[in-house]
N, C-alpha and C positions, 0 to 999 in steps of 0.2 A: 560524591555518593556518601550518604550518611550510614554508618554501620551501627547496627542495634547492639553490638557486644563491645564492651570496653574492658580491656585487660590491663591490670596494673601489676608490675612485677618488681618486687624488692629484692636486691641482691647485695651481699657482702662482697665488695669489690676485690677483696683479698683472696676470694675463693675461686680457684680455677674451675671447678666443676660448675659453679653457678654462671661464670662467664662463658663456659662452653655451651650451657643451656641457652643462653641469649643468642649465641652464634647459630644454634640449631634452630631457634625460633625465626631468626632473620633469614636463614637459608630456606625456610618453608613459607616465607612471605608470600610468593605468588599464589599459593594455595588458600591463604586466609585473608588476604589484603581487602577483599570485598565484603567479609563478613565480621571484621573486627578491627578496632583501633587498640594499639598496644602502646603503653608508656612504661618507662623503667625509672626507678629511683634507688638511691644508695641507702641501704639499711645502716650504715655507719652514721647517718645524719640523726638517728633516733637514739637517745640515751637510755630509754626504758621501753619494755615491750608495749606498754600502753600508749607510748608515743606513736608507735606504728599504727595502732588501731585508731587513735584519735586523729592524727594528722592525714592518714591516707585511706582508711577503710570505712569508718563510721560516718555515715551521713546523718544530718539532723533528724531525718525522719526514721532513721534506723535505731529504734529504741531497744527492742530485745536483741541480745547478742549471742545467737546460737553459734557464732563462728569464733568465740574466744578460744585463744590457744591453750591446749591441754597442759603442755609442759614447757612453755616458753617457745618463742619462735625460733626457727632455724632458717638459714638461707638456702634456697630462695623462698620468697613468699609470692603467692599469686592469688589475686582477687579478680573476680569476673563479675562485671555487672551485665545484666540483660535488660536493656532499656534503662530505667532509673534504680532498679532494685539489685543490691548486692546478692548474687545467686550462689557464689561459691567462694571459699577462701581455704587455701591449703598452704602448708609450711613444710619445708624439707625437700630434698631433691626427688626422692622417689614419688612422693604424693603429688608434687607440683607437675612432675613429668606426666604422671598418669592423668591428672586433670587436664593438662594441655592437649594430650592425645585425644582424650574423650571430647574435647571442644574443637578438634581438627586444626589446631594451631601448632602441632608438632608432629612429625612423622614417626 
């Protein structure tokens, strides 16, 4: 089955709260596995906030950047693509949890 939603989650592997979020997403897998594909990357691989945007979230066709970080990214970062378009990007535990709940990927 091909899922229309693609979810990319960046976490700082030293953050227990971010790792617990991944555990919660994994536990909710039976509820979302048919609607989304989820991938995870280590934020520590990026040396600068723009590295995160360029390497993981900005597609060549995505010229306007309404999702730029207001005050630097916080762990975790969640991007959601609906089809080929990046439709949401949140950073920080509270905002990413809220987004994931709204997308039915987290209980």
